[in-house]
C-alpha positions as CSV (number, residue, x, y, z in Angstrom):
1,X,-51.7,-57.5,-53.0
2,X,-54.9,-58.7,-51.3
3,X,-53.6,-57.5,-47.9
4,X,-52.8,-54.1,-49.3
5,X,-56.3,-53.9,-51.0
6,X,-58.0,-55.1,-47.8
7,X,-56.1,-52.5,-45.7
8,X,-57.0,-49.8,-48.2
9,X,-60.7,-50.7,-48.1
10,X,-60.7,-50.8,-44.3
11,X,-59.0,-47.4,-44.2
12,X,-61.6,-46.0,-46.6
13,X,-64.5,-47.5,-44.5
14,X,-63.0,-46.1,-41.3
15,X,-62.6,-42.6,-42.9
16,X,-66.2,-42.7,-44.3
17,X,-67.6,-43.9,-40.9
18,X,-65.7,-41.0,-39.2
19,X,-67.1,-38.6,-41.7
20,X,-70.7,-39.9,-41.1
21,X,-70.4,-39.7,-37.4
22,X,-68.7,-36.2,-37.1
23,X,-70.0,-34.4,-40.1
24,X,-72.1,-32.0,-38.0
25,X,-69.0,-30.9,-36.2
26,X,-67.4,-30.1,-39.6
27,X,-70.4,-27.9,-40.6
28,X,-71.4,-26.2,-37.4
29,X,-69.0,-24.3,-35.1
30,X,-71.2,-22.9,-32.3
31,X,-69.9,-20.6,-29.6
32,X,-71.7,-20.9,-26.3
33,X,-70.0,-17.9,-24.8
34,X,-71.6,-14.5,-25.4
35,X,-68.9,-11.9,-25.9
36,X,-71.2,-9.0,-25.3
37,X,-74.6,-8.3,-23.8
38,X,-77.4,-6.0,-25.1
39,X,-76.3,-3.3,-22.6
40,X,-72.8,-3.1,-24.1
41,X,-73.9,-1.5,-27.4
42,X,-74.4,2.2,-28.0
43,X,-77.8,1.5,-29.7
44,X,-80.9,-0.2,-28.5
45,X,-80.7,-4.0,-28.3
46,X,-83.5,-6.0,-26.6
47,X,-83.2,-9.5,-25.4
48,X,-86.0,-11.7,-26.7
49,X,-87.0,-15.3,-25.9
50,X,-88.4,-17.3,-28.8
51,X,-90.2,-20.6,-28.2
52,X,-89.3,-23.5,-30.5
53,X,-90.4,-27.2,-30.4
54,X,-89.2,-30.2,-32.4
55,X,-91.8,-32.9,-32.9
56,X,-91.9,-35.3,-30.0
57,X,-89.6,-33.2,-27.8
58,X,-90.1,-30.8,-25.0
59,X,-90.4,-27.1,-25.8
60,X,-87.1,-25.1,-25.8
61,X,-86.2,-21.5,-26.1
62,X,-84.1,-19.5,-28.5
63,X,-82.3,-16.3,-27.6
64,X,-83.1,-13.5,-29.9
65,X,-81.9,-9.9,-30.1
66,X,-84.2,-7.1,-31.4
67,X,-82.5,-4.0,-32.8
68,X,-85.4,-1.5,-33.3
69,X,-85.3,1.3,-35.8
70,X,-86.1,4.8,-34.7
71,X,-88.8,4.8,-37.3
72,X,-91.7,2.6,-36.1
73,X,-92.8,2.0,-39.7
74,X,-89.4,0.8,-40.8
75,X,-89.1,-2.5,-42.6
76,X,-87.9,-5.5,-40.6
77,X,-85.0,-7.8,-41.5
78,X,-84.9,-11.3,-40.0
79,X,-81.2,-12.0,-39.9
80,X,-79.8,-15.6,-39.9
81,X,-76.0,-15.8,-39.1
82,X,-73.5,-18.2,-40.4
83,X,-72.1,-21.5,-39.0
84,X,-69.8,-20.1,-36.3
85,X,-70.0,-17.6,-33.4
86,X,-73.3,-16.4,-32.0
87,X,-75.4,-13.2,-31.7
88,X,-72.7,-11.3,-29.9
89,X,-70.2,-11.9,-32.8
90,X,-72.8,-11.2,-35.5
91,X,-73.9,-7.7,-34.5
92,X,-71.2,-6.1,-36.7
93,X,-72.7,-8.0,-39.7
94,X,-76.0,-6.2,-39.4
95,X,-74.4,-2.7,-39.1
96,X,-75.4,-1.8,-42.7
97,X,-79.0,-2.7,-42.0
98,X,-79.1,-0.5,-38.9
99,X,-77.4,2.4,-40.7
100,X,-80.0,2.2,-43.4
101,X,-82.7,2.6,-40.7
102,X,-84.2,-0.9,-40.7
103,X,-85.3,-2.9,-37.6
104,X,-83.3,-6.1,-37.3
105,X,-84.3,-9.4,-35.5
106,X,-81.5,-11.9,-34.9
107,X,-81.6,-15.3,-33.3
108,X,-79.1,-17.9,-32.1
109,X,-79.9,-21.4,-33.3
110,X,-80.1,-24.1,-30.7
111,X,-76.7,-25.0,-29.5
112,X,-75.4,-21.4,-30.0
113,X,-75.0,-18.7,-27.4
114,X,-77.7,-18.8,-24.7
115,X,-80.2,-20.7,-26.8
116,X,-81.3,-24.0,-25.3
117,X,-80.7,-27.4,-27.0
118,X,-77.9,-29.6,-28.0
119,X,-75.6,-29.6,-30.9
120,X,-77.3,-28.2,-34.0
121,X,-78.4,-30.1,-37.2
122,X,-79.8,-29.1,-40.6
123,X,-83.3,-30.1,-39.3
124,X,-83.0,-28.1,-36.1
125,X,-81.7,-24.8,-37.7
126,X,-84.6,-24.9,-40.2
127,X,-87.0,-25.3,-37.2
128,X,-85.3,-22.4,-35.4
129,X,-85.6,-20.1,-38.4
130,X,-89.3,-21.0,-38.7
131,X,-89.8,-20.3,-35.0
132,X,-88.3,-16.8,-35.5
133,X,-90.6,-16.1,-38.4
134,X,-93.6,-17.3,-36.4
135,X,-92.6,-15.1,-33.5
136,X,-92.6,-12.0,-35.7
137,X,-95.8,-12.7,-37.5
138,X,-97.7,-13.7,-34.4
139,X,-97.1,-10.2,-33.2
140,X,-98.0,-7.0,-35.0
141,X,-95.8,-7.6,-38.0
142,X,-97.2,-8.4,-41.5
143,X,-95.3,-10.9,-43.6
144,X,-94.9,-8.2,-46.4
145,X,-92.9,-6.1,-44.0
146,X,-90.3,-8.8,-43.3
147,X,-87.1,-9.4,-45.4
148,X,-85.3,-12.6,-44.8
149,X,-81.5,-12.3,-44.8
150,X,-78.9,-15.1,-44.5
151,X,-75.1,-14.9,-44.5
152,X,-73.0,-18.0,-45.5
153,X,-74.7,-21.1,-43.9
154,X,-77.4,-18.7,-42.8
155,X,-78.1,-18.1,-46.5
156,X,-78.9,-21.8,-47.0
157,X,-81.3,-21.5,-43.9
158,X,-82.8,-18.4,-45.3
159,X,-83.4,-20.0,-48.7
160,X,-85.4,-22.8,-47.0
161,X,-87.4,-20.4,-45.0
162,X,-88.2,-18.2,-48.0
163,X,-89.2,-21.3,-50.0
164,X,-91.8,-21.9,-47.3
165,X,-92.9,-18.3,-47.0
166,X,-93.2,-16.6,-50.4
167,X,-95.4,-14.0,-48.7
168,X,-92.3,-12.4,-47.3
169,X,-91.2,-9.0,-48.7
170,X,-87.9,-10.4,-50.1
171,X,-84.8,-12.5,-49.5
172,X,-81.1,-11.5,-49.3
173,X,-78.6,-14.3,-49.7
174,X,-75.0,-13.2,-48.9
175,X,-71.8,-15.3,-49.5
176,X,-73.7,-18.6,-49.6
177,X,-73.0,-21.9,-51.3
178,X,-74.8,-24.3,-53.6
179,X,-74.7,-27.4,-51.3
180,X,-72.6,-28.9,-48.5
181,X,-71.5,-31.6,-51.0
182,X,-70.1,-29.0,-53.3
183,X,-68.3,-27.3,-50.5
184,X,-66.8,-30.7,-49.4
185,X,-65.5,-31.2,-52.9
186,X,-63.4,-28.1,-52.6
187,X,-61.3,-29.9,-50.1
188,X,-59.0,-32.5,-51.7
189,X,-59.1,-34.6,-48.5
190,X,-62.7,-35.6,-49.3
191,X,-62.4,-36.1,-53.0
192,X,-61.7,-39.9,-52.7
193,X,-64.5,-40.5,-50.1
194,X,-68.1,-41.4,-50.9
195,X,-69.2,-38.1,-49.4
196,X,-72.6,-37.9,-51.2
197,X,-73.7,-41.2,-49.8
198,X,-72.7,-40.4,-46.2
199,X,-74.0,-36.8,-45.9
200,X,-77.0,-36.4,-43.6
201,X,-76.7,-32.5,-43.5
202,X,-77.0,-31.5,-47.1
203,X,-78.3,-27.9,-47.4
204,X,-79.0,-28.4,-51.1
205,X,-79.8,-24.8,-51.9
206,X,-79.2,-25.1,-55.6
207,X,-82.1,-27.5,-56.0
208,X,-84.4,-25.2,-53.9
209,X,-83.9,-21.8,-55.4
210,X,-85.9,-22.5,-58.6
211,X,-88.9,-22.7,-56.3
212,X,-88.5,-19.2,-54.9
213,X,-91.4,-16.9,-55.6
214,X,-90.3,-13.6,-54.0
215,X,-87.7,-11.0,-54.9
216,X,-84.2,-12.2,-54.2
217,X,-80.9,-10.3,-53.9
218,X,-77.7,-12.3,-54.1
219,X,-74.5,-10.7,-52.8
220,X,-71.1,-12.3,-53.1
221,X,-67.5,-11.0,-52.6
222,X,-65.3,-11.5,-55.6
223,X,-62.4,-12.4,-53.3
224,X,-64.4,-14.7,-51.0
225,X,-61.8,-17.1,-49.6
226,X,-64.3,-19.7,-48.2
227,X,-67.2,-19.9,-50.6
228,X,-66.3,-19.3,-54.3
229,X,-68.2,-16.4,-55.9
230,X,-69.1,-18.8,-58.7
231,X,-71.4,-20.6,-56.2
232,X,-73.3,-17.4,-55.6
233,X,-73.6,-16.8,-59.3
234,X,-74.9,-20.4,-59.8
235,X,-77.6,-19.8,-57.1
236,X,-78.6,-16.6,-58.9
237,X,-78.8,-18.2,-62.3
238,X,-81.0,-21.1,-61.0
239,X,-83.2,-18.9,-58.9
240,X,-86.9,-18.4,-59.7
241,X,-88.8,-15.2,-59.6
242,X,-87.5,-11.6,-59.6
243,X,-83.8,-11.7,-58.8
244,X,-80.6,-9.6,-58.8
245,X,-76.9,-10.5,-58.4
246,X,-74.4,-8.0,-57.0
247,X,-70.7,-8.8,-57.1
248,X,-68.9,-7.1,-54.2
249,X,-65.5,-6.3,-55.8
250,X,-62.6,-7.4,-53.6
251,X,-65.0,-8.5,-50.9
252,X,-64.0,-11.4,-48.7
253,X,-66.3,-13.9,-47.0
254,X,-67.0,-11.8,-43.9
255,X,-67.8,-8.2,-43.6
256,X,-64.9,-5.8,-44.2
257,X,-64.2,-2.3,-45.5
258,X,-63.8,-3.5,-49.1
259,X,-67.4,-4.4,-49.4
260,X,-69.1,-1.8,-47.1
261,X,-70.3,0.9,-49.5
262,X,-71.3,-1.5,-52.3
263,X,-73.2,-3.8,-49.9
264,X,-75.0,-0.9,-48.3
265,X,-76.0,0.5,-51.7
266,X,-77.3,-2.8,-52.9
267,X,-79.3,-3.4,-49.8
268,X,-80.8,0.1,-49.9
269,X,-81.8,-0.2,-53.5
270,X,-83.3,-3.7,-53.0
271,X,-85.3,-3.0,-49.9
272,X,-86.4,0.4,-51.0
């Protein structure tokens, strides 16, 4: 009996150690290969280099894409993509914003696409979003002209950025989650592990949204197969300030035809 118990404890310790060591690779799925270049699109896309620096480290560069509106006075959306892919695979996600006539600024976090840096972390992606914000406001752009938009993991990054910058025009959180711990608990494989104690990448959005002091639009597909729509609802209910929740009937986690018209209408009404 002692031998069985000791073996079980050793197995648990080994599994927990593996989780601690490799958790970033379970959260982030960066793609280093760009599947398109700015010249491949039938609309203007400009390559932008954004400086970013972590404390105590040498400066690095992020790759950004600027999708300008035909209207020079159009509102600007800072778009933060999810945990996988890169800029080239995220352009389709901003199609509703382009079609509504807004200018869009997108970045790849360090470790993604052509952005410099090693494998991403919660700390580094927050720094990257802050660098993108600083790049915009150092130019000719006023904070009240910028909407922050995050999809999935990008939603958690956007919440942190908006918490720091209540002077932004507004925040859009699409298909995002309450915390990494809550997401892990959806997987039965982790239910018996001390996940909370070993997490170093937490993305605890639910505890942050009460601090928000700017208008927020929460969007979530009712058929989301990755992040339950109930999580989007919980973020909305806990959120501070002016807020709105739009359920995208039949919508899945990523953009598809089932959510197109409803999503576009919600964005148009919110930003207008």
